[in-house]
C-alpha positions as CSV (number, residue, x, y, z in Angstrom):
1,M,106.8,101.8,119.2
2,K,103.2,101.9,120.5
3,L,100.7,100.9,117.8
4,A,96.9,101.0,117.5
5,L,95.3,98.6,115.2
6,V,91.6,99.1,114.3
7,V,89.8,95.9,113.1
8,P,86.1,94.9,112.6
9,G,86.7,91.6,114.6
10,G,88.6,88.4,114.0
11,V,90.3,88.5,117.4
12,D,88.1,86.4,119.6
13,R,89.5,85.7,123.1
14,S,89.5,82.0,122.3
15,G,92.1,82.4,119.6
16,E,90.4,79.7,117.5
17,F,86.8,80.7,116.9
18,R,85.7,83.9,115.1
19,V,89.3,84.7,114.3
20,I,91.1,85.8,111.1
21,P,94.3,83.6,111.1
22,A,96.4,86.1,109.0
23,L,95.3,88.9,111.3
24,L,96.4,86.9,114.4
25,A,99.7,86.2,112.8
26,L,100.2,89.9,112.1
27,I,99.3,90.9,115.7
28,Q,101.5,88.2,117.2
29,R,104.6,89.3,115.2
30,L,104.1,93.0,115.7
31,A,103.7,92.4,119.5
32,R,107.1,90.8,119.7
33,A,108.7,94.1,118.9
34,H,106.1,96.7,119.8
35,E,103.3,97.5,122.3
36,V,100.2,96.7,120.3
37,H,96.6,97.7,121.2
38,V,93.9,96.2,119.0
39,F,90.5,98.1,118.9
40,A,87.9,95.6,117.7
41,L,84.6,97.3,116.7
42,H,82.3,94.3,116.6
43,Q,84.0,91.2,118.2
44,E,81.5,91.1,121.1
45,A,78.3,93.0,121.8
46,I,79.4,94.2,125.2
47,A,82.6,96.3,125.7
48,A,85.5,94.3,127.2
49,R,89.2,93.9,127.2
50,W,91.5,90.9,127.0
51,E,95.0,89.8,126.1
52,L,95.6,87.8,122.9
53,A,98.7,87.0,120.8
54,G,100.8,89.4,123.0
55,A,98.5,92.3,122.4
56,T,95.8,94.1,124.3
57,I,92.3,93.7,122.7
58,H,89.9,96.6,123.3
59,N,86.4,95.3,122.3
60,I,84.2,98.3,121.6
61,G,80.8,96.7,121.5
62,D,77.4,97.8,120.2
63,G,76.0,101.3,120.3
64,W,77.7,104.4,118.9
65,T,80.6,102.1,118.1
66,R,82.7,104.4,116.0
67,L,82.5,107.4,118.4
68,R,83.3,105.1,121.4
69,A,86.2,103.5,119.4
70,I,87.8,107.0,118.8
71,A,87.3,107.8,122.5
72,A,88.9,104.5,123.5
73,I,91.9,105.2,121.3
74,R,92.2,108.7,122.8
75,A,92.0,107.4,126.3
76,E,94.7,104.8,125.7
77,H,96.8,107.6,124.1
78,R,96.6,109.7,127.2
79,R,98.0,106.8,129.2
80,A,101.0,106.6,126.9
81,P,101.1,108.1,123.4
82,F,100.6,106.0,120.3
83,D,103.2,106.4,117.5
84,L,100.8,105.3,114.7
85,I,97.3,104.2,114.1
86,Q,96.5,101.5,111.5
87,A,93.2,100.1,110.2
88,I,93.0,96.6,108.8
89,F,90.0,96.9,106.5
90,S,88.7,100.2,105.3
91,G,85.1,101.3,105.9
92,S,84.3,102.0,109.5
93,C,87.6,100.7,110.7
94,S,89.5,103.3,108.6
95,L,87.1,106.0,109.5
96,V,87.9,105.5,113.1
97,A,91.6,105.1,112.5
98,V,92.0,108.2,110.4
99,A,89.7,110.4,112.6
100,A,91.6,109.3,115.7
101,A,95.0,109.9,114.0
102,K,94.0,113.4,113.0
103,L,92.8,114.3,116.5
104,L,96.0,112.9,118.1
105,R,98.3,114.3,115.3
106,R,99.6,110.9,114.5
107,P,100.2,109.1,111.1
108,S,97.5,106.7,109.9
109,L,97.7,103.6,107.7
110,V,94.7,102.1,105.9
111,H,94.8,98.5,104.6
112,V,92.0,97.8,102.1
113,A,91.1,94.2,102.7
114,G,87.4,93.8,101.7
115,G,84.7,95.2,99.6
116,E,85.3,98.8,100.3
117,L,85.9,99.8,96.7
118,V,83.2,97.9,94.9
119,A,79.5,98.3,94.3
120,L,77.7,95.0,93.7
121,H,74.1,96.3,93.5
122,G,72.6,92.9,92.7
123,I,73.5,91.5,96.1
124,D,73.6,94.8,98.1
125,Y,77.3,94.6,98.7
126,G,80.2,97.0,98.6
127,G,81.4,100.2,100.2
128,R,80.7,102.3,97.0
129,R,77.2,101.1,96.5
130,L,75.6,104.2,98.2
131,W,76.6,107.8,98.1
132,K,77.4,107.9,101.9
133,G,79.8,105.0,101.4
134,R,81.5,106.7,98.5
135,L,81.8,109.9,100.5
136,R,83.2,108.1,103.5
137,E,85.8,106.2,101.5
138,A,86.9,109.3,99.7
139,M,87.4,111.2,103.0
140,V,89.2,108.2,104.6
141,L,91.5,107.5,101.7
142,R,92.4,111.2,101.3
143,G,93.0,111.5,105.0
144,A,95.3,108.4,105.3
145,D,99.0,108.9,105.3
146,V,99.6,105.5,103.8
147,I,97.2,103.1,101.9
148,T,98.0,99.5,101.4
149,A,96.1,96.5,99.9
150,A,96.7,92.8,99.5
151,S,96.6,92.3,95.8
152,A,97.3,94.1,92.5
153,P,93.6,94.3,91.4
154,I,92.8,96.3,94.5
155,I,95.9,98.5,93.9
156,D,94.6,99.1,90.4
157,S,91.1,100.0,91.7
158,L,92.6,102.5,94.1
159,Q,94.7,104.0,91.3
160,A,91.6,104.4,89.2
161,L,90.1,106.4,92.0
162,G,93.2,108.6,92.2
163,F,94.9,107.0,95.2
164,K,98.5,105.7,95.3
165,A,98.8,102.5,97.3
166,Q,101.4,99.8,98.2
167,R,100.8,96.1,97.8
168,V,101.1,94.3,101.2
169,P,99.6,90.8,101.1
170,L,98.4,89.3,104.4
171,G,100.6,86.2,104.5
172,V,100.3,82.8,106.1
173,D,101.9,81.9,109.4
174,L,104.3,79.1,108.3
175,Q,104.7,78.0,111.9
176,A,101.1,77.5,112.6
177,W,100.3,76.3,109.0
178,P,103.6,74.5,107.9
179,P,104.4,73.9,104.2
180,L,103.7,70.5,102.7
181,A,105.1,69.5,99.3
182,P,102.6,69.2,96.4
183,R,101.4,65.6,96.0
184,E,100.3,63.3,93.2
185,R,96.6,62.4,93.2
186,N,95.4,59.2,94.7
187,T,93.3,56.8,92.7
188,G,89.5,57.2,93.0
189,P,87.3,60.3,92.9
190,A,89.0,63.7,92.8
191,R,88.9,65.6,96.2
192,L,87.8,69.2,95.8
193,I,87.5,71.7,98.6
194,H,85.9,75.1,98.9
195,V,86.5,77.2,102.0
196,A,84.3,80.3,102.4
197,S,81.3,81.5,104.3
198,L,78.1,80.7,102.4
199,N,77.1,84.1,101.3
200,R,76.2,86.2,98.2
201,V,79.8,87.5,97.6
202,K,81.3,84.0,97.6
203,D,78.6,83.1,95.0
204,Q,78.3,79.4,95.7
205,P,75.7,78.8,93.0
206,A,78.5,79.6,90.5
207,L,80.4,76.8,92.2
208,L,77.7,74.2,92.3
209,R,76.4,74.5,88.8
210,P,79.8,73.8,87.2
211,L,80.0,70.7,89.4
212,A,76.7,69.5,88.0
213,A,78.1,70.0,84.5
214,L,81.2,67.9,85.4
215,V,78.9,65.1,86.5
216,G,77.4,65.1,83.0
217,K,81.0,64.7,81.6
218,G,81.6,61.6,83.8
219,L,84.0,63.2,86.2
220,E,84.1,61.4,89.6
221,F,84.7,63.8,92.5
222,Q,83.9,64.7,96.1
223,M,83.5,68.3,97.1
224,D,83.9,69.4,100.7
225,I,82.5,72.9,101.5
226,V,83.8,74.5,104.7
227,G,82.3,77.7,106.0
228,V,79.5,79.2,108.1
229,D,76.1,79.1,106.4
230,T,74.6,82.6,106.4
231,L,72.0,81.7,103.7
232,G,69.7,79.5,105.7
233,G,70.2,76.3,103.8
234,E,69.8,77.7,100.3
235,M,72.9,76.1,99.0
236,Q,71.9,72.7,100.4
237,Q,68.6,73.0,98.6
238,L,70.4,73.9,95.4
239,V,72.6,70.8,95.8
240,H,69.4,68.7,96.1
241,R,67.9,70.3,92.9
242,L,71.2,69.7,91.0
243,G,71.3,66.0,92.1
244,L,74.7,66.5,93.9
245,E,73.8,65.1,97.3
246,S,76.2,62.2,97.1
247,R,79.1,64.4,95.8
248,V,78.9,67.5,97.9
249,R,79.3,67.7,101.7
250,F,78.7,70.8,103.9
251,H,80.9,70.9,107.0
252,G,80.1,74.3,108.5
253,F,82.8,76.2,110.4
254,K,86.1,74.5,111.1
255,T,89.0,75.8,113.2
256,Q,92.4,75.9,111.5
257,R,93.4,72.7,113.3
258,E,90.2,71.0,111.9
259,L,90.6,72.4,108.4
260,R,94.2,71.4,107.9
261,P,93.8,67.6,107.4
262,M,90.9,68.4,105.1
263,M,93.1,70.7,103.0
264,E,95.9,68.2,103.0
265,S,93.6,65.5,101.5
266,A,92.3,67.8,98.7
267,D,93.5,67.7,95.1
268,L,92.1,71.1,94.2
269,L,90.8,74.3,95.8
270,V,87.9,75.8,93.9
271,M,86.7,79.4,94.5
272,S,83.7,81.2,92.8
273,S,83.8,84.7,94.4
274,L,82.3,87.8,92.9
275,H,85.0,89.8,94.8
276,E,88.1,89.1,96.8
277,A,91.0,91.2,98.1
278,G,92.9,87.9,98.6
279,P,91.5,85.4,99.2
280,L,93.5,84.2,102.2
281,V,92.5,80.6,101.7
282,L,94.3,80.6,98.3
283,L,97.5,81.3,100.1
284,E,96.8,78.6,102.8
285,A,96.0,76.0,100.1
286,A,99.2,76.9,98.3
287,V,101.3,76.5,101.4
288,A,99.6,73.1,102.0
289,G,100.6,72.0,98.5
290,V,97.1,72.3,96.9
291,P,96.6,74.1,93.6
292,A,93.6,76.2,92.8
293,V,91.1,77.4,90.2
294,G,88.8,80.3,90.7
295,T,87.2,83.4,89.4
296,A,89.4,86.3,88.3
297,V,89.6,88.2,91.6
298,G,92.5,89.2,93.9
299,H,95.5,86.8,94.0
300,F,93.9,84.6,91.3
301,V,94.4,87.5,88.8
302,E,98.0,87.9,90.0
303,W,98.8,84.2,89.8
304,S,97.1,83.0,86.7
305,P,98.2,81.2,84.6
306,A,101.6,80.3,86.2
307,A,100.4,79.5,89.7
308,A,96.6,79.1,89.5
309,L,93.9,79.1,86.8
310,A,91.5,82.1,86.8
311,V,88.2,82.3,84.9
312,P,85.8,85.2,84.3
313,I,83.4,85.9,87.2
314,G,80.1,84.1,86.9
315,N,81.2,82.0,84.0
316,A,80.1,78.5,85.0
317,P,81.2,76.7,81.9
318,A,84.7,78.3,82.1
319,L,85.0,77.2,85.8
320,A,83.9,73.7,84.9
321,D,86.4,73.5,82.1
322,A,89.2,74.8,84.4
323,I,88.4,72.2,87.0
324,H,88.3,69.4,84.4
325,R,91.6,70.6,82.8
326,M,93.4,70.6,86.2
327,L,92.2,67.2,87.1
328,A,93.0,65.7,83.7
329,D,96.5,67.0,83.5
330,E,98.5,65.9,86.5
331,E,101.7,67.5,85.3
332,L,99.9,70.9,85.1
333,R,98.3,70.4,88.5
334,L,101.6,69.7,90.2
335,Q,103.4,72.5,88.3
336,L,100.8,75.1,89.4
337,A,100.9,73.8,92.9
338,T,104.7,74.1,93.1
339,E,104.7,77.7,91.8
340,A,101.8,78.7,94.0
341,Q,103.6,77.3,97.1
342,R,106.8,79.2,96.2
343,R,104.9,82.5,95.9
344,A,102.9,82.0,99.1
345,M,106.0,81.1,101.1
346,L,107.9,84.2,99.8
347,E,105.1,86.4,101.0
348,D,104.3,84.8,104.3
349,A,103.3,86.4,107.6
350,D,106.9,87.4,108.4
351,Y,107.1,89.2,105.0
352,T,103.8,91.0,105.8
353,V,105.2,92.3,109.1
354,Q,108.5,93.4,107.5
355,M,106.6,95.4,104.9
356,F,104.4,97.1,107.5
357,Q,107.3,97.9,109.8
358,A,109.2,99.5,107.0
359,L,106.2,101.7,106.3
360,Y,105.9,102.5,110.1
361,L,109.5,103.7,110.2
362,Q,108.9,105.9,107.1
363,H,106.0,107.7,108.6
364,T,106.7,108.0,112.3
365,P,109.0,110.4,114.2
366,L,111.1,107.3,115.1
367,A,112.4,107.3,111.5
368,A,114.1,110.6,112.1
369,R,115.9,109.5,115.3
């Protein structure tokens, strides 16, 4: 089967920097059985082509990106026809995928993986914030043959808009990120970790203020924050104002190889997002034997209270209480870590590919052969 995947990026030619690990795992596994062409809208500014994870990457580049992406898919289709076109992320990716599929009379799949269905006006985020975005999503979702999403809350959001979707989580590559059994805490300060770009959606102020409250309760901890800073040092300034300089460390971007030992040394993952389709890091932490607390988004909603603790979005006291509860009850912490790991391993990268391939066969001419 010849497949076209349309993605925003996450497929850098280095295979380490500016990549989405779960996306690379998906591409690598699909490429073992199929001819895979990945059309990346914004990986690099200049159009280029390279091989990665067994697939051919077509970087579209800046300037009339969507139109040129459709043209690139059509050109590759003329060389040898595609059987199916799939978008990972909705928005522009799905617009390209569905439009190209209609032109080529091929089935299209849309995987909703970001903020396409939300409107967070306070931070100017979300695909439904403006009427153009709402119209685009309506057209794309109506035009897609199959809609998938990573977690139940996104499936529910789609259903509320009148669209039927299937849950397909983007799982962890257990070969590249092997399981490690949950571990008892060492003596000394608790080791907390937060892995996310510093941006408005991840809402790091809602992470840092609970930490300040925990200091007032006498909790000893060290928080490691891993992620690219897109806020120009705002969070570092907030750490200074809250008096957390000795307890919070910013590490910037880390590759998966660099992140892994940091994750293994952590006692607890803490997330504070306003919106998530996943998050993928929750699954990675679970595989590494680390339990999590976070806001009620994505997989946190699905897993709480049996495999994680979820609190209302933006509720700093509730997040502080959840962190304190997990660190004060070692039996609970290990129980949640064990259940989280079981779930993440059941729905790993191999499971993701199996789910997608089953959908491909249902909606391509190959299914009738």
